[in-house]
N, C-alpha and C positions, 0 to 999 in steps of 0.2 A: 504494500500500500504506500502511497505517497502522502506525506504529512505536510499540510499547509499551516504555516505560522509556528514553526519550531522555535523561532526567535522569541516568541512569547514564553515558551517553556524555559528557554535559557535565561531570559530576564528574570523569571520567577525564581529559578533555583539560585541565582546570584544573591537574591535577597532572603531566600529560605534554603540555606545549604543542606538541610536535612532532606530536602526533596530531590536533590541532584541525582543521586544514584538510582532511586526508584524511577524517576522520570527518564533518565538515560536508558534504563532497562526497558521501560515501556516503549520508547522510541525505537530501540533495536528490534524488539519483538514485532511491533506494528509494521515496520519497514519490510520485514520478512514474511508477513502474513498475506493471505489472499482471501479476504472476507468477501463472500458472495451474498451472505444473508446474516441476519442477527444471530442465528444459531451458531455460526462460525465463531463469532465473538464470545458467546456464552460458553462454548466448549473450552475456551482457554481462560476466560475471565468470568468465573462463576458469580462474582459479586457485582458484575456490571449491571446497571439499571438502564432500561430502554424507555425512551420518551417518544412522543410524536415528532414529526419532522426529521426522522432518521437520527435523532440525537441519542447519544449514549453517555452515561455518567460512569466514570471509573473512580474507584477508591485507590488512592496512592498512599503508600507508606502506612499501611494499616488503618486507613481512613483518616489520617491526619490532614490529608489534602484531597481535593476533589478536582477532577478534570472532566470537562464537558466537551464533547466533540460531535460533529455532524459527519455522518458517513455516506459517501456517494458510492454505493456498492458497484454499480455498473462500470464506473470509470476508475475505481480503485483509489479513491482519494478520501483522506480523513482531514477535516477542517477543525482546528482548535478554536473553540468558542470561549472557553473560560478555564482558568486554573487559579485555584485559591485555597485558602485554609477552609476548614469545615465551617467556621463561623462566617467567613465571607460567602461561602456557598449558600448558607442559610438565608443570606440577605438578597439573593438574586432569584430571578425566575429562570430556572434551568431550561425551560422550553423555548424561551425567546431571547436569551442573552446573546449579544454579539460582541466581538472584540471592538474596543474603542480605538 
């Protein structure tokens, strides 16, 4: 899969160093993945939550951080929409948030 907005993840782990290794691991795994449907994600990420608009919420570092992405299955692209702490996540609408 191709990931759009990796810089957003890098910027985040620079201010939250505890997120760096888990996010790097996620990036490596997703780049190697070939997700054709939500079940492909669920097979590897059992705690992933699926929302409408092809959005998926990932728990990062034991749920310390939350990552929201939109997945375009047909073209193999994952768009980063949000990365934040659990508290920051609770303050946003996961179904509609966009990068600023």
